py3Dmol code that shows the C-alpha trace and the ligand (Angstrom):
import py3Dmol

protein = """\
ATOM      1  CA  UNK A   1      10.410 -20.164   3.322  1.00  0.00           C
ATOM      2  CA  UNK A   2      10.984 -16.400   3.242  1.00  0.00           C
ATOM      3  CA  UNK A   3       8.935 -15.482   0.179  1.00  0.00           C
ATOM      4  CA  UNK A   4       9.890 -11.826   0.500  1.00  0.00           C
ATOM      5  CA  UNK A   5      13.404 -12.231  -1.143  1.00  0.00           C
ATOM      6  CA  UNK A   6      11.795 -13.934  -4.136  1.00  0.00           C
ATOM      7  CA  UNK A   7      10.666 -11.652  -6.725  1.00  0.00           C
ATOM      8  CA  UNK A   8       6.970 -12.108  -8.275  1.00  0.00           C
ATOM      9  CA  UNK A   9       7.362 -12.403 -11.987  1.00  0.00           C
ATOM     10  CA  UNK A  10       4.465 -10.932 -14.122  1.00  0.00           C
ATOM     11  CA  UNK A  11       4.496 -12.161 -17.851  1.00  0.00           C
ATOM     12  CA  UNK A  12       4.984  -9.544 -20.295  1.00  0.00           C
ATOM     13  CA  UNK A  13       2.323  -9.155 -22.953  1.00  0.00           C
ATOM     14  CA  UNK A  14       0.882  -5.618 -23.777  1.00  0.00           C
ATOM     15  CA  UNK A  15       3.254  -3.941 -21.119  1.00  0.00           C
ATOM     16  CA  UNK A  16       0.196  -2.298 -19.298  1.00  0.00           C
ATOM     17  CA  UNK A  17       0.048  -1.986 -15.548  1.00  0.00           C
ATOM     18  CA  UNK A  18      -2.616  -0.134 -13.262  1.00  0.00           C
ATOM     19  CA  UNK A  19      -1.933   0.819  -9.725  1.00  0.00           C
ATOM     20  CA  UNK A  20      -4.636   1.490  -7.562  1.00  0.00           C
ATOM     21  CA  UNK A  21      -5.077   2.060  -3.665  1.00  0.00           C
ATOM     22  CA  UNK A  22      -7.688   1.983  -0.976  1.00  0.00           C
ATOM     23  CA  UNK A  23     -10.447  -0.115  -2.681  1.00  0.00           C
ATOM     24  CA  UNK A  24     -12.357  -0.455   0.698  1.00  0.00           C
ATOM     25  CA  UNK A  25     -14.706  -2.831  -0.757  1.00  0.00           C
ATOM     26  CA  UNK A  26     -16.593  -3.350   2.456  1.00  0.00           C
ATOM     27  CA  UNK A  27     -17.638   0.314   2.668  1.00  0.00           C
ATOM     28  CA  UNK A  28     -19.147   0.192  -0.798  1.00  0.00           C
ATOM     29  CA  UNK A  29     -20.949  -3.123  -0.196  1.00  0.00           C
ATOM     30  CA  UNK A  30     -22.400  -1.734   3.051  1.00  0.00           C
ATOM     31  CA  UNK A  31     -24.424   0.621   0.992  1.00  0.00           C
ATOM     32  CA  UNK A  32     -25.000  -1.675  -1.808  1.00  0.00           C
ATOM     33  CA  UNK A  33     -22.371  -0.162  -4.294  1.00  0.00           C
ATOM     34  CA  UNK A  34     -19.147  -1.157  -5.805  1.00  0.00           C
ATOM     35  CA  UNK A  35     -15.865   0.410  -5.933  1.00  0.00           C
ATOM     36  CA  UNK A  36     -14.979   0.597  -9.498  1.00  0.00           C
ATOM     37  CA  UNK A  37     -18.525   0.914 -10.994  1.00  0.00           C
ATOM     38  CA  UNK A  38     -18.842   3.905  -8.548  1.00  0.00           C
ATOM     39  CA  UNK A  39     -15.844   5.883 -10.112  1.00  0.00           C
ATOM     40  CA  UNK A  40     -16.290   4.622 -13.688  1.00  0.00           C
ATOM     41  CA  UNK A  41     -13.242   2.467 -13.658  1.00  0.00           C
ATOM     42  CA  UNK A  42     -15.206  -0.453 -14.725  1.00  0.00           C
ATOM     43  CA  UNK A  43     -15.474   1.128 -18.288  1.00  0.00           C
ATOM     44  CA  UNK A  44     -12.900   3.763 -18.521  1.00  0.00           C
ATOM     45  CA  UNK A  45      -9.830   1.372 -18.112  1.00  0.00           C
ATOM     46  CA  UNK A  46      -9.175  -1.229 -20.753  1.00  0.00           C
ATOM     47  CA  UNK A  47      -8.893  -4.305 -18.196  1.00  0.00           C
ATOM     48  CA  UNK A  48      -8.361  -6.924 -20.996  1.00  0.00           C
ATOM     49  CA  UNK A  49      -5.291  -5.132 -22.066  1.00  0.00           C
ATOM     50  CA  UNK A  50      -3.726  -4.930 -18.535  1.00  0.00           C
ATOM     51  CA  UNK A  51      -0.765  -7.214 -17.844  1.00  0.00           C
ATOM     52  CA  UNK A  52      -1.073  -6.649 -14.249  1.00  0.00           C
ATOM     53  CA  UNK A  53      -3.080  -4.773 -11.401  1.00  0.00           C
ATOM     54  CA  UNK A  54      -1.479  -3.797  -8.210  1.00  0.00           C
ATOM     55  CA  UNK A  55      -3.588  -2.660  -5.330  1.00  0.00           C
ATOM     56  CA  UNK A  56      -1.406  -0.600  -2.750  1.00  0.00           C
ATOM     57  CA  UNK A  57      -3.432  -1.230   0.405  1.00  0.00           C
ATOM     58  CA  UNK A  58      -6.792  -0.856   2.099  1.00  0.00           C
ATOM     59  CA  UNK A  59      -8.711  -3.707   0.389  1.00  0.00           C
ATOM     60  CA  UNK A  60     -11.267  -3.785   3.014  1.00  0.00           C
ATOM     61  CA  UNK A  61     -11.445  -3.857   6.907  1.00  0.00           C
ATOM     62  CA  UNK A  62     -11.177  -6.975   8.662  1.00  0.00           C
ATOM     63  CA  UNK A  63      -9.314  -9.107   6.185  1.00  0.00           C
ATOM     64  CA  UNK A  64     -10.398 -12.490   7.746  1.00  0.00           C
ATOM     65  CA  UNK A  65     -13.916 -11.795   7.134  1.00  0.00           C
ATOM     66  CA  UNK A  66     -13.706  -9.431   3.822  1.00  0.00           C
ATOM     67  CA  UNK A  67     -10.655 -10.288   1.700  1.00  0.00           C
ATOM     68  CA  UNK A  68     -12.075 -13.389   0.169  1.00  0.00           C
ATOM     69  CA  UNK A  69     -15.214 -11.115  -1.138  1.00  0.00           C
ATOM     70  CA  UNK A  70     -12.409  -8.506  -2.403  1.00  0.00           C
ATOM     71  CA  UNK A  71     -10.603 -11.217  -4.386  1.00  0.00           C
ATOM     72  CA  UNK A  72     -13.794 -12.510  -5.768  1.00  0.00           C
ATOM     73  CA  UNK A  73     -14.555  -8.976  -6.930  1.00  0.00           C
ATOM     74  CA  UNK A  74     -11.088  -8.106  -8.394  1.00  0.00           C
ATOM     75  CA  UNK A  75     -11.322 -11.482 -10.455  1.00  0.00           C
ATOM     76  CA  UNK A  76     -14.046  -9.991 -12.152  1.00  0.00           C
ATOM     77  CA  UNK A  77     -11.782  -7.644 -13.999  1.00  0.00           C
ATOM     78  CA  UNK A  78      -8.296  -9.321 -13.635  1.00  0.00           C
ATOM     79  CA  UNK A  79      -7.048 -12.601 -13.579  1.00  0.00           C
ATOM     80  CA  UNK A  80      -5.705 -13.575  -9.858  1.00  0.00           C
ATOM     81  CA  UNK A  81      -2.392 -14.749 -11.210  1.00  0.00           C
ATOM     82  CA  UNK A  82      -1.992 -11.028 -12.421  1.00  0.00           C
ATOM     83  CA  UNK A  83      -3.037  -9.262  -9.458  1.00  0.00           C
ATOM     84  CA  UNK A  84      -0.802  -8.137  -6.830  1.00  0.00           C
ATOM     85  CA  UNK A  85      -1.961  -6.969  -3.503  1.00  0.00           C
ATOM     86  CA  UNK A  86      -0.309  -5.820  -0.165  1.00  0.00           C
ATOM     87  CA  UNK A  87      -1.992  -4.395   3.008  1.00  0.00           C
ATOM     88  CA  UNK A  88      -2.655  -0.879   3.941  1.00  0.00           C
ATOM     89  CA  UNK A  89      -3.496   0.094   7.556  1.00  0.00           C
ATOM     90  CA  UNK A  90      -7.328  -1.102   7.151  1.00  0.00           C
ATOM     91  CA  UNK A  91      -6.047  -4.392   6.289  1.00  0.00           C
ATOM     92  CA  UNK A  92      -4.859  -5.094   9.553  1.00  0.00           C
ATOM     93  CA  UNK A  93      -8.075  -4.178  11.483  1.00  0.00           C
ATOM     94  CA  UNK A  94      -9.313  -6.725  13.918  1.00  0.00           C
ATOM     95  CA  UNK A  95      -5.926  -8.361  13.357  1.00  0.00           C
ATOM     96  CA  UNK A  96      -2.279  -8.287  14.059  1.00  0.00           C
ATOM     97  CA  UNK A  97       0.270  -5.692  12.875  1.00  0.00           C
ATOM     98  CA  UNK A  98       3.034  -8.693  13.064  1.00  0.00           C
ATOM     99  CA  UNK A  99       0.987 -11.552  11.279  1.00  0.00           C
ATOM    100  CA  UNK A 100       1.492 -10.572   7.538  1.00  0.00           C
ATOM    101  CA  UNK A 101       2.153 -14.726   6.994  1.00  0.00           C
ATOM    102  CA  UNK A 102      -1.443 -15.000   7.754  1.00  0.00           C
ATOM    103  CA  UNK A 103      -2.558 -12.320   5.318  1.00  0.00           C
ATOM    104  CA  UNK A 104      -0.411 -13.806   2.751  1.00  0.00           C
ATOM    105  CA  UNK A 105      -2.041 -17.226   3.107  1.00  0.00           C
ATOM    106  CA  UNK A 106      -5.598 -15.294   2.358  1.00  0.00           C
ATOM    107  CA  UNK A 107      -4.204 -14.045  -0.941  1.00  0.00           C
ATOM    108  CA  UNK A 108      -2.369 -17.335  -1.993  1.00  0.00           C
ATOM    109  CA  UNK A 109      -5.662 -19.211  -1.271  1.00  0.00           C
ATOM    110  CA  UNK A 110      -7.084 -16.843  -3.922  1.00  0.00           C
ATOM    111  CA  UNK A 111      -4.430 -17.278  -6.492  1.00  0.00           C
ATOM    112  CA  UNK A 112      -3.317 -13.543  -5.801  1.00  0.00           C
ATOM    113  CA  UNK A 113       0.138 -12.435  -5.290  1.00  0.00           C
ATOM    114  CA  UNK A 114       1.167 -11.075  -1.637  1.00  0.00           C
ATOM    115  CA  UNK A 115       3.724  -8.145  -2.107  1.00  0.00           C
ATOM    116  CA  UNK A 116       4.703  -6.908   1.438  1.00  0.00           C
ATOM    117  CA  UNK A 117       8.365  -5.942   1.015  1.00  0.00           C
ATOM    118  CA  UNK A 118       8.485  -7.835  -2.276  1.00  0.00           C
ATOM    119  CA  UNK A 119       9.807  -6.943  -5.495  1.00  0.00           C
ATOM    120  CA  UNK A 120       7.469  -7.520  -8.754  1.00  0.00           C
ATOM    121  CA  UNK A 121       9.397  -7.797 -12.021  1.00  0.00           C
ATOM    122  CA  UNK A 122       7.421  -7.268 -15.177  1.00  0.00           C
ATOM    123  CA  UNK A 123       9.476  -6.969 -18.583  1.00  0.00           C
ATOM    124  CA  UNK A 124      12.335  -4.507 -17.630  1.00  0.00           C
ATOM    125  CA  UNK A 125      10.512  -2.939 -14.763  1.00  0.00           C
ATOM    126  CA  UNK A 126      10.642  -3.662 -11.011  1.00  0.00           C
ATOM    127  CA  UNK A 127       8.044  -2.461  -8.707  1.00  0.00           C
ATOM    128  CA  UNK A 128       9.130  -2.409  -4.789  1.00  0.00           C
ATOM    129  CA  UNK A 129       6.134  -2.858  -2.781  1.00  0.00           C
ATOM    130  CA  UNK A 130       5.681  -2.200   0.862  1.00  0.00           C
ATOM    131  CA  UNK A 131       2.997  -0.581   3.133  1.00  0.00           C
ATOM    132  CA  UNK A 132       5.693   1.852   4.440  1.00  0.00           C
ATOM    133  CA  UNK A 133       3.908   3.545   7.352  1.00  0.00           C
ATOM    134  CA  UNK A 134       5.169   6.729   8.578  1.00  0.00           C
ATOM    135  CA  UNK A 135       8.055   8.401  10.583  1.00  0.00           C
ATOM    136  CA  UNK A 136       5.505  11.079  12.093  1.00  0.00           C
ATOM    137  CA  UNK A 137       8.368  13.410  11.282  1.00  0.00           C
ATOM    138  CA  UNK A 138       6.705  15.690   8.564  1.00  0.00           C
ATOM    139  CA  UNK A 139       6.118  18.656  10.804  1.00  0.00           C
ATOM    140  CA  UNK A 140       9.285  18.339  12.838  1.00  0.00           C
ATOM    141  CA  UNK A 141       7.756  17.023  16.298  1.00  0.00           C
ATOM    142  CA  UNK A 142       7.517  13.343  16.340  1.00  0.00           C
ATOM    143  CA  UNK A 143       6.112  13.051  19.896  1.00  0.00           C
ATOM    144  CA  UNK A 144       3.262  15.342  19.018  1.00  0.00           C
ATOM    145  CA  UNK A 145       2.402  13.747  15.684  1.00  0.00           C
ATOM    146  CA  UNK A 146       2.293  10.391  17.584  1.00  0.00           C
ATOM    147  CA  UNK A 147       0.159  11.641  20.328  1.00  0.00           C
ATOM    148  CA  UNK A 148      -2.205  13.401  17.656  1.00  0.00           C
ATOM    149  CA  UNK A 149      -2.246  10.073  15.727  1.00  0.00           C
ATOM    150  CA  UNK A 150      -3.073   8.112  18.845  1.00  0.00           C
ATOM    151  CA  UNK A 151      -6.038  10.396  19.864  1.00  0.00           C
ATOM    152  CA  UNK A 152      -7.513  10.668  16.249  1.00  0.00           C
ATOM    153  CA  UNK A 153      -6.611   7.214  14.409  1.00  0.00           C
ATOM    154  CA  UNK A 154      -9.096   4.118  14.518  1.00  0.00           C
ATOM    155  CA  UNK A 155      -5.503   2.048  13.948  1.00  0.00           C
ATOM    156  CA  UNK A 156      -4.570   2.067  17.784  1.00  0.00           C
ATOM    157  CA  UNK A 157      -7.965   0.826  18.564  1.00  0.00           C
ATOM    158  CA  UNK A 158      -8.590  -1.603  15.835  1.00  0.00           C
ATOM    159  CA  UNK A 159      -5.253  -3.095  15.322  1.00  0.00           C
ATOM    160  CA  UNK A 160      -3.406  -5.408  17.866  1.00  0.00           C
ATOM    161  CA  UNK A 161       0.217  -6.913  18.048  1.00  0.00           C
ATOM    162  CA  UNK A 162       0.805 -10.434  19.237  1.00  0.00           C
ATOM    163  CA  UNK A 163       3.009 -10.492  22.320  1.00  0.00           C
ATOM    164  CA  UNK A 164       6.404 -12.492  22.604  1.00  0.00           C
ATOM    165  CA  UNK A 165       5.675 -15.074  25.411  1.00  0.00           C
ATOM    166  CA  UNK A 166       8.807 -17.139  25.019  1.00  0.00           C
ATOM    167  CA  UNK A 167       8.971 -20.907  25.913  1.00  0.00           C
ATOM    168  CA  UNK A 168       6.471 -20.586  28.585  1.00  0.00           C
ATOM    169  CA  UNK A 169       4.304 -23.580  29.867  1.00  0.00           C
ATOM    170  CA  UNK A 170       0.487 -23.420  29.491  1.00  0.00           C
ATOM    171  CA  UNK A 171       0.414 -22.895  33.408  1.00  0.00           C
ATOM    172  CA  UNK A 172       2.775 -19.762  33.119  1.00  0.00           C
ATOM    173  CA  UNK A 173       0.818 -18.463  30.341  1.00  0.00           C
ATOM    174  CA  UNK A 174      -2.425 -18.479  32.118  1.00  0.00           C
ATOM    175  CA  UNK A 175      -3.572 -14.852  32.850  1.00  0.00           C
ATOM    176  CA  UNK A 176      -0.834 -13.468  31.041  1.00  0.00           C
ATOM    177  CA  UNK A 177      -1.749 -11.184  27.904  1.00  0.00           C
ATOM    178  CA  UNK A 178      -0.989 -12.593  24.569  1.00  0.00           C
ATOM    179  CA  UNK A 179      -1.664  -9.655  22.582  1.00  0.00           C
ATOM    180  CA  UNK A 180      -1.923  -5.824  22.874  1.00  0.00           C
ATOM    181  CA  UNK A 181      -3.202  -2.778  21.107  1.00  0.00           C
ATOM    182  CA  UNK A 182      -0.355  -1.173  18.881  1.00  0.00           C
ATOM    183  CA  UNK A 183       1.384   2.160  19.424  1.00  0.00           C
ATOM    184  CA  UNK A 184       2.681   4.729  17.391  1.00  0.00           C
ATOM    185  CA  UNK A 185       6.136   3.507  18.579  1.00  0.00           C
ATOM    186  CA  UNK A 186       5.306   0.173  17.056  1.00  0.00           C
ATOM    187  CA  UNK A 187       4.344   2.048  13.730  1.00  0.00           C
ATOM    188  CA  UNK A 188       7.570   4.111  13.781  1.00  0.00           C
ATOM    189  CA  UNK A 189       9.653   0.784  14.053  1.00  0.00           C
ATOM    190  CA  UNK A 190       7.912  -1.018  11.270  1.00  0.00           C
ATOM    191  CA  UNK A 191       8.189   2.030   9.052  1.00  0.00           C
ATOM    192  CA  UNK A 192      11.944   2.204   9.775  1.00  0.00           C
ATOM    193  CA  UNK A 193      12.280  -1.559   8.726  1.00  0.00           C
ATOM    194  CA  UNK A 194      10.207  -1.310   5.734  1.00  0.00           C
ATOM    195  CA  UNK A 195      12.071   1.951   4.616  1.00  0.00           C
ATOM    196  CA  UNK A 196      15.398   0.317   5.106  1.00  0.00           C
ATOM    197  CA  UNK A 197      14.222  -2.711   2.926  1.00  0.00           C
ATOM    198  CA  UNK A 198      13.274  -0.237   0.369  1.00  0.00           C
ATOM    199  CA  UNK A 199      16.651   1.663   0.463  1.00  0.00           C
ATOM    200  CA  UNK A 200      18.525  -1.636   0.176  1.00  0.00           C
ATOM    201  CA  UNK A 201      16.462  -2.606  -2.782  1.00  0.00           C
ATOM    202  CA  UNK A 202      16.723   0.579  -4.637  1.00  0.00           C
ATOM    203  CA  UNK A 203      20.633   0.542  -3.888  1.00  0.00           C
ATOM    204  CA  UNK A 204      20.765  -2.811  -5.745  1.00  0.00           C
ATOM    205  CA  UNK A 205      21.691  -2.476  -9.375  1.00  0.00           C
ATOM    206  CA  UNK A 206      18.739  -3.116 -11.711  1.00  0.00           C
ATOM    207  CA  UNK A 207      19.378  -6.403 -13.546  1.00  0.00           C
ATOM    208  CA  UNK A 208      18.874  -4.481 -16.933  1.00  0.00           C
ATOM    209  CA  UNK A 209      20.855  -1.315 -17.916  1.00  0.00           C
ATOM    210  CA  UNK A 210      18.136   1.547 -18.262  1.00  0.00           C
ATOM    211  CA  UNK A 211      15.471  -0.933 -16.663  1.00  0.00           C
ATOM    212  CA  UNK A 212      12.863   0.908 -14.713  1.00  0.00           C
ATOM    213  CA  UNK A 213      12.425   1.267 -10.816  1.00  0.00           C
ATOM    214  CA  UNK A 214       8.743   2.026  -9.311  1.00  0.00           C
ATOM    215  CA  UNK A 215       7.898   2.199  -5.632  1.00  0.00           C
ATOM    216  CA  UNK A 216       4.421   1.224  -4.576  1.00  0.00           C
ATOM    217  CA  UNK A 217       3.547   2.131  -0.965  1.00  0.00           C
ATOM    218  CA  UNK A 218      -0.005   2.646   0.980  1.00  0.00           C
ATOM    219  CA  UNK A 219       1.462   5.602   3.032  1.00  0.00           C
ATOM    220  CA  UNK A 220       2.594   8.746   1.341  1.00  0.00           C
ATOM    221  CA  UNK A 221       6.354   9.681   0.552  1.00  0.00           C
ATOM    222  CA  UNK A 222       6.329  13.413   0.332  1.00  0.00           C
ATOM    223  CA  UNK A 223       4.373  16.645   1.219  1.00  0.00           C
ATOM    224  CA  UNK A 224       4.214  17.819  -2.175  1.00  0.00           C
ATOM    225  CA  UNK A 225       1.715  14.992  -2.859  1.00  0.00           C
ATOM    226  CA  UNK A 226      -0.289  15.293   0.694  1.00  0.00           C
ATOM    227  CA  UNK A 227      -2.546  18.244  -0.225  1.00  0.00           C
ATOM    228  CA  UNK A 228      -3.474  20.452   2.820  1.00  0.00           C
ATOM    229  CA  UNK A 229      -1.419  19.585   5.785  1.00  0.00           C
ATOM    230  CA  UNK A 230      -2.660  19.589   9.250  1.00  0.00           C
ATOM    231  CA  UNK A 231      -1.657  18.066  12.409  1.00  0.00           C
ATOM    232  CA  UNK A 232      -2.778  14.734  11.555  1.00  0.00           C
ATOM    233  CA  UNK A 233      -0.937  14.818   8.107  1.00  0.00           C
ATOM    234  CA  UNK A 234       2.342  13.216   9.735  1.00  0.00           C
ATOM    235  CA  UNK A 235       0.377   9.970  10.613  1.00  0.00           C
ATOM    236  CA  UNK A 236      -0.398   9.882   6.534  1.00  0.00           C
ATOM    237  CA  UNK A 237       3.003  11.106   4.906  1.00  0.00           C
ATOM    238  CA  UNK A 238       6.590  11.169   5.515  1.00  0.00           C
ATOM    239  CA  UNK A 239       9.293  13.382   3.898  1.00  0.00           C
ATOM    240  CA  UNK A 240      11.460  10.773   2.099  1.00  0.00           C
ATOM    241  CA  UNK A 241      13.292  13.606   0.115  1.00  0.00           C
ATOM    242  CA  UNK A 242      16.728  12.142   1.202  1.00  0.00           C
ATOM    243  CA  UNK A 243      15.706   8.508  -0.578  1.00  0.00           C
ATOM    244  CA  UNK A 244      14.639  10.443  -3.914  1.00  0.00           C
ATOM    245  CA  UNK A 245      17.663  12.223  -4.046  1.00  0.00           C
ATOM    246  CA  UNK A 246      19.991   9.067  -3.442  1.00  0.00           C
ATOM    247  CA  UNK A 247      18.194   6.759  -5.980  1.00  0.00           C
ATOM    248  CA  UNK A 248      16.709   6.825  -9.470  1.00  0.00           C
ATOM    249  CA  UNK A 249      12.955   6.305  -9.078  1.00  0.00           C
ATOM    250  CA  UNK A 250      10.934   6.169 -12.337  1.00  0.00           C
ATOM    251  CA  UNK A 251       7.548   6.722 -10.276  1.00  0.00           C
ATOM    252  CA  UNK A 252       5.895   6.331  -7.040  1.00  0.00           C
ATOM    253  CA  UNK A 253       2.332   5.115  -6.350  1.00  0.00           C
ATOM    254  CA  UNK A 254       0.545   5.514  -3.371  1.00  0.00           C
ATOM    255  CA  UNK A 255      -2.908   5.826  -1.573  1.00  0.00           C
ATOM    256  CA  UNK A 256      -3.935   6.266   2.156  1.00  0.00           C
ATOM    257  CA  UNK A 257      -5.085   9.980   2.226  1.00  0.00           C
ATOM    258  CA  UNK A 258      -7.422   9.441  -0.527  1.00  0.00           C
ATOM    259  CA  UNK A 259      -6.508  12.647  -2.547  1.00  0.00           C
ATOM    260  CA  UNK A 260      -5.959  11.962  -5.933  1.00  0.00           C
ATOM    261  CA  UNK A 261      -3.106  14.289  -6.348  1.00  0.00           C
ATOM    262  CA  UNK A 262       0.016  14.190  -8.335  1.00  0.00           C
ATOM    263  CA  UNK A 263       3.541  15.899  -7.595  1.00  0.00           C
ATOM    264  CA  UNK A 264       6.950  15.976  -9.293  1.00  0.00           C
ATOM    265  CA  UNK A 265       9.672  15.292  -6.587  1.00  0.00           C
ATOM    266  CA  UNK A 266      12.997  15.597  -8.403  1.00  0.00           C
ATOM    267  CA  UNK A 267      12.954  13.638 -11.700  1.00  0.00           C
ATOM    268  CA  UNK A 268      10.183  11.361  -9.696  1.00  0.00           C
ATOM    269  CA  UNK A 269       6.303  11.664 -10.610  1.00  0.00           C
ATOM    270  CA  UNK A 270       4.647  10.753  -7.391  1.00  0.00           C
ATOM    271  CA  UNK A 271       0.827   9.784  -7.587  1.00  0.00           C
ATOM    272  CA  UNK A 272      -1.958   9.267  -5.195  1.00  0.00           C
ATOM    273  CA  UNK A 273      -4.101   6.460  -6.844  1.00  0.00           C
ATOM    274  CA  UNK A 274      -6.696   6.056  -4.199  1.00  0.00           C
ATOM    275  CA  UNK A 275     -10.212   4.772  -5.085  1.00  0.00           C
ATOM    276  CA  UNK A 276     -11.100   5.849  -1.574  1.00  0.00           C
ATOM    277  CA  UNK A 277     -14.593   5.813   0.561  1.00  0.00           C
ATOM    278  CA  UNK A 278     -17.889   5.883  -1.239  1.00  0.00           C
ATOM    279  CA  UNK A 279     -19.508   9.333  -1.037  1.00  0.00           C
ATOM    280  CA  UNK A 280     -16.193  11.033  -0.272  1.00  0.00           C
ATOM    281  CA  UNK A 281     -15.925  14.536  -1.810  1.00  0.00           C
ATOM    282  CA  UNK A 282     -12.948  14.976  -4.223  1.00  0.00           C
ATOM    283  CA  UNK A 283     -11.733  18.666  -4.751  1.00  0.00           C
ATOM    284  CA  UNK A 284     -11.184  20.317  -8.168  1.00  0.00           C
ATOM    285  CA  UNK A 285      -7.286  20.223  -7.738  1.00  0.00           C
ATOM    286  CA  UNK A 286      -7.758  16.129  -7.768  1.00  0.00           C
ATOM    287  CA  UNK A 287      -6.954  14.406 -11.155  1.00  0.00           C
ATOM    288  CA  UNK A 288      -8.760  11.610 -13.034  1.00  0.00           C
ATOM    289  CA  UNK A 289      -8.015   8.442 -11.453  1.00  0.00           C
ATOM    290  CA  UNK A 290      -8.044   6.461 -14.634  1.00  0.00           C
ATOM    291  CA  UNK A 291      -5.103   8.612 -16.019  1.00  0.00           C
ATOM    292  CA  UNK A 292      -3.243   8.718 -12.719  1.00  0.00           C
ATOM    293  CA  UNK A 293      -3.292   4.824 -12.291  1.00  0.00           C
ATOM    294  CA  UNK A 294      -1.793   3.938 -15.441  1.00  0.00           C
ATOM    295  CA  UNK A 295       1.958   3.444 -15.560  1.00  0.00           C
ATOM    296  CA  UNK A 296       3.447   4.964 -18.606  1.00  0.00           C
ATOM    297  CA  UNK A 297       4.680   2.577 -21.053  1.00  0.00           C
ATOM    298  CA  UNK A 298       8.599   2.577 -21.441  1.00  0.00           C
ATOM    299  CA  UNK A 299       9.745   5.258 -23.602  1.00  0.00           C
ATOM    300  CA  UNK A 300       6.510   7.232 -23.043  1.00  0.00           C
ATOM    301  CA  UNK A 301       6.708  10.568 -21.121  1.00  0.00           C
ATOM    302  CA  UNK A 302       5.008  10.077 -17.862  1.00  0.00           C
TER     303      UNK A 302
END
"""
ligand_1 = """\
1
FE2
Fe -7.773 4.095 2.879
"""
view = py3Dmol.view(width=600, height=400)
view.addModel(protein, "pdb")
view.setStyle({"model": 0}, {"cartoon": {"style": "trace"}})
view.addModel(ligand_1, "xyz")
view.setStyle({"model": 1}, {"stick": {}})
view.zoomTo()
view.show()
């Protein structure tokens, strides 16, 4: 069954939803800390009042070792049936880029919703969720951006892809590679597929007149929410201005670059809601996470 076509329905009670990204639980546990407690989110968020918690990727490195601990940790704050997750780049470490079905099984075993290329429905709101990745085109030179990413990002060492072997006999498979490290070209093609999914969904009429449409991604959608830009920034952010221009989007939440910045792109508030690594420095231009992460209630100005 292709679950990606089935929306996830979250029961509406208080209407309150929080979106966070980049939990990186294993990085905190390695130094004896916890992510929400380290940033005061355990007390600053009214957890009992939330209808849903969405985590936009980077739950932890090496999911087959660490996701069970992530889900146990999250369940202290939020019932798994109201917790929605999807992978960031780190959630593919020591795993396969083209094996989302295996990650989905890990989430399902914990009773958590897996929302890679899936729509979440809550009241009259829809949340379109996908990792997104990047088009490497932010600075106009895709080839250069790809080679900078290949040289500087652990993704290209830590993430593999399964290779299609076709209907070969065990004898024919002997000595034949069945996996390989990913390349920036793999990331670009996945970005195109996920971006197309997003555009197709945004083009579908909302099921309620005046219903709201939110987008939640791991990677960034616009340079205005990127902070300082350098040669590596195209590996983190794309410029999706045409998509913002063509579709009504009530809010866009993302993570990946760990800079808690907000921008207004046309009519859309864009917010980086990263928890981020422990001991990471946050500049004075960054905004309070406990405010950024709360989706405005319908009718409230956001
Ligand atoms: Fe991250």
